[in-house]
C-alpha positions in Angstrom: 9.5 36.4 -5.8 12.6 36.6 -4.2 14.6 33.9 -4.0 17.2 32.7 -1.1 20.8 32.5 -1.9 20.5 28.6 -1.7 17.4 27.0 -2.9 16.3 23.9 -1.3 15.7 22.4 -5.0 17.2 22.8 -8.7 14.7 21.5 -11.2 16.4 21.5 -14.9 15.8 20.5 -18.3 18.5 18.3 -20.3 17.8 18.9 -23.8 18.4 22.7 -24.5 19.0 23.6 -20.9 22.0 20.8 -18.9 22.9 19.6 -22.7 24.9 21.0 -24.6 24.3 20.6 -28.0 26.2 17.2 -28.5 23.9 15.9 -25.7 26.9 16.2 -22.9 27.1 18.3 -19.4 30.5 20.2 -19.7 32.9 20.3 -16.9 32.1 23.9 -15.6 28.1 23.2 -15.5 29.3 19.7 -13.9 31.5 21.0 -11.0 28.5 23.8 -10.5 26.1 21.0 -9.7 28.4 19.5 -7.2 29.0 22.8 -5.7 24.8 23.2 -5.3 24.5 19.5 -4.3 27.4 20.0 -1.5 25.9 23.1 -0.1 22.7 20.8 0.4 20.5 21.8 -2.3 18.5 19.0 -4.2 19.2 18.7 -7.9 16.3 17.0 -9.8 15.9 16.2 -13.6 12.4 17.2 -15.3 12.8 15.8 -18.9 10.3 14.9 -21.6 13.0 12.4 -22.2 11.4 8.6 -21.3 13.4 6.4 -18.8 15.1 4.3 -21.0 16.3 7.2 -23.3 17.6 9.0 -20.1 19.2 5.9 -17.8 22.6 6.2 -19.3 23.2 9.7 -19.1 22.1 10.1 -15.8 24.4 6.9 -14.8 27.4 9.3 -16.4 26.2 11.8 -14.6 26.5 10.1 -11.2 22.9 11.3 -10.7 21.5 8.9 -8.2 18.3 11.0 -7.2 14.7 11.2 -8.1 13.8 11.9 -12.0 10.6 13.1 -13.8 10.9 11.6 -17.1 8.1 11.4 -19.9 6.9 14.8 -19.8 6.1 14.1 -16.3 4.7 10.7 -16.6 7.5 9.1 -15.2 8.6 9.0 -11.5 12.5 7.5 -11.6 14.5 6.6 -8.5 18.0 7.0 -10.8 19.8 5.2 -7.7 17.7 2.3 -7.2 17.0 2.2 -11.0 13.0 1.9 -10.2 10.4 3.4 -11.2 8.4 4.6 -8.7 5.4 6.3 -10.8 3.7 5.8 -14.1 0.7 7.3 -16.1 -0.1 5.5 -19.3 -2.2 7.3 -22.1 -5.1 5.5 -23.2 -4.6 4.2 -26.5 -8.2 4.1 -27.8 -8.1 8.1 -26.7 -4.6 8.6 -28.1 -5.9 6.7 -31.5 -9.0 9.4 -31.5 -6.9 12.2 -30.8 -4.7 11.6 -33.4 -7.6 11.4 -35.9 -9.4 14.6 -34.6 -5.8 16.1 -35.2 -5.7 14.8 -38.9 -9.5 15.4 -39.5 -8.2 19.6 -39.0 -4.9 19.4 -40.3 -4.2 16.5 -42.9 -2.4 14.1 -42.5 0.4 13.2 -39.6 3.5 11.4 -39.1 3.1 9.4 -35.6 4.9 8.2 -32.7 5.1 6.4 -29.2 7.0 6.4 -26.1 6.0 3.0 -24.3 5.3 2.4 -20.9 7.8 1.0 -18.4 12.2 1.4 -17.9 12.5 -0.7 -20.7 9.9 0.8 -23.3 10.6 1.5 -26.7 10.2 4.7 -29.1 8.4 3.3 -32.2 7.8 5.2 -34.9 5.5 5.3 -38.5 6.9 5.6 -41.6 7.6 9.4 -42.1 8.1 10.3 -38.6 11.7 11.6 -38.3 13.1 11.6 -34.8 14.1 15.3 -33.5 17.5 13.6 -31.8 18.9 10.8 -34.5 21.0 9.8 -31.5 17.9 8.3 -29.5 16.8 5.0 -30.5 13.8 4.3 -32.5 12.1 1.2 -34.2 10.0 1.6 -36.9 6.9 0.2 -37.5 4.4 -0.5 -41.0 1.1 0.3 -39.2 -0.1 3.0 -36.8 -1.9 0.4 -34.8 1.5 -1.1 -33.9 2.6 1.7 -32.0 -0.4 1.2 -30.0 0.2 -2.7 -29.6 1.4 -2.0 -26.0 0.9 0.9 -23.1 2.0 4.2 -23.8 2.7 7.3 -22.3 2.8 9.3 -24.7 2.3 10.1 -28.2 4.5 12.2 -30.6 3.1 14.2 -33.8 4.7 15.5 -36.5 3.5 17.8 -39.7 4.8 17.8 -43.2 3.9 21.2 -43.7 3.0 23.5 -40.4 5.1 24.8 -38.0 5.7 23.3 -34.2 4.0 25.8 -33.0 0.7 26.0 -35.5 0.6 21.9 -35.1 0.9 22.8 -30.9 -2.3 25.0 -31.4 -4.2 23.2 -33.8 -3.6 20.1 -31.8 -4.7 21.6 -28.7 -7.7 22.8 -30.6 -9.1 19.6 -31.5 -8.1 17.1 -28.8 -9.5 19.5 -26.1 -9.5 17.3 -22.9 -8.8 14.2 -24.6 -4.7 14.5 -24.0 -2.4 17.1 -22.9 -0.8 18.6 -25.6 2.8 20.4 -25.7 5.5 21.7 -27.7 9.0 19.8 -25.8 11.7 21.0 -28.9 12.0 21.3 -32.3 9.8 19.2 -34.3 8.5 17.3 -31.2 4.8 18.3 -30.5 3.5 15.8 -28.0 0.2 14.2 -26.4 0.1 13.2 -22.9 -2.5 12.1 -20.1 -4.6 15.0 -19.6 -3.7 17.1 -16.9 0.1 15.6 -16.4 3.1 17.3 -17.4 6.1 18.7 -15.9 4.1 20.7 -13.2 2.7 17.8 -12.3 5.6 15.4 -11.9 7.5 18.2 -10.3 4.7 17.8 -7.6 4.7 14.2 -7.4 8.7 14.2 -7.2 9.2 17.5 -4.7 6.7 15.2 -2.6 9.5 12.2 -2.5 11.5 14.5 -1.3 9.7 16.2 1.2 10.5 19.4 -0.9 7.9 22.7 -1.7 8.6 23.3 -5.3 7.8 27.3 -4.3 11.2 27.0 -3.0 12.8 25.4 -6.8 15.0 27.3 -9.1 13.5 26.1 -12.5 15.6 25.6 -15.6 14.4 25.6 -19.2 14.2 26.5 -22.7 10.8 25.0 -24.3 7.2 25.4 -23.4 6.5 22.2 -22.0 8.3 23.6 -19.0 6.0 26.2 -18.6 4.3 24.1 -16.2 7.7 23.8 -14.1 8.3 27.4 -14.2 5.1 28.3 -12.6 5.1 25.9 -9.6 8.6 26.8 -8.8 10.1 30.1 -7.1 12.3 31.2 -9.7 11.9 30.6 -13.2 15.3 30.7 -15.7 15.2 30.6 -19.2 18.1 29.8 -21.5 19.2 32.2 -24.2 17.3 31.5 -27.3 14.4 30.0 -25.2 10.6 29.8 -27.0 8.9 33.1 -26.7 6.4 31.7 -24.6 9.0 30.8 -21.9 10.8 34.1 -22.2 8.0 36.0 -21.7 6.9 34.1 -18.1 10.8 33.3 -17.0 11.9 35.8 -14.0 15.5 35.6 -15.5 17.2 34.6 -19.0 20.7 33.1 -19.0 23.1 32.3 -21.3 22.4 29.1 -23.7 22.9 25.7 -22.6 25.9 25.5 -25.2 27.4 28.8 -23.4 27.0 26.8 -19.7 24.1 29.2 -19.1 23.0 26.8 -16.0 26.2 26.7 -14.4 26.5 31.0 -14.8 23.5 31.1 -12.4 24.4 28.2 -9.9 28.2 30.0 -9.5 26.0 32.9 -8.6 23.8 31.4 -6.0 26.6 29.0 -4.8 29.7 31.4 -4.8 
């Protein structure tokens, strides 16, 4: 689909996309985003990270708009520090889904992101966080993961690849939950029908914009629903093959300022 030189909306993933490997946004990318917003384009962060794990980063960016967090389960007003919408994953369904996965794959290691602006990430024994810098609290028993409302469940397998675990989990879980791969070692279960696409629709409505006028940037299969709703999908170099196959454009990697390269072309 042809895009105008100045899209109404930029939708950017964080990990592997806007953020470099050191979890920072480069000066070049900051300048390119500032140029875009000065031209009247709205920037929308769309991330798998829950609000508590992204709030400080948004403050550091000077980001005061709406953000889609938690794989589409949360829509957050960063400027007002207020949750606009939140969808939880039924805990009984989540436990059942884990049981169905283990019936096919054998034991897995699980973690959860709790609901709310101050929700915790809880991990059971054996689960390794994909980002060591993100806070997580260990629990002794799986039942403790579901002591309070959760927005999503994260699953790891000791032997299966992420692609194999995603495919197996999707087949085993069916309509109990939406299954996606959000990054290396990050297979997630969210409420059925909730993903970055549904979150993008809600956030764009808050902004009074049509996501069909957006340019979306991402690197993993969880960005596919966002790409399919946007006018143009830009994949980062080295992105997952599923995303590369559907991207309208491939830019440089996150460490090579791939987002900035495209924005500099669009906004001069």
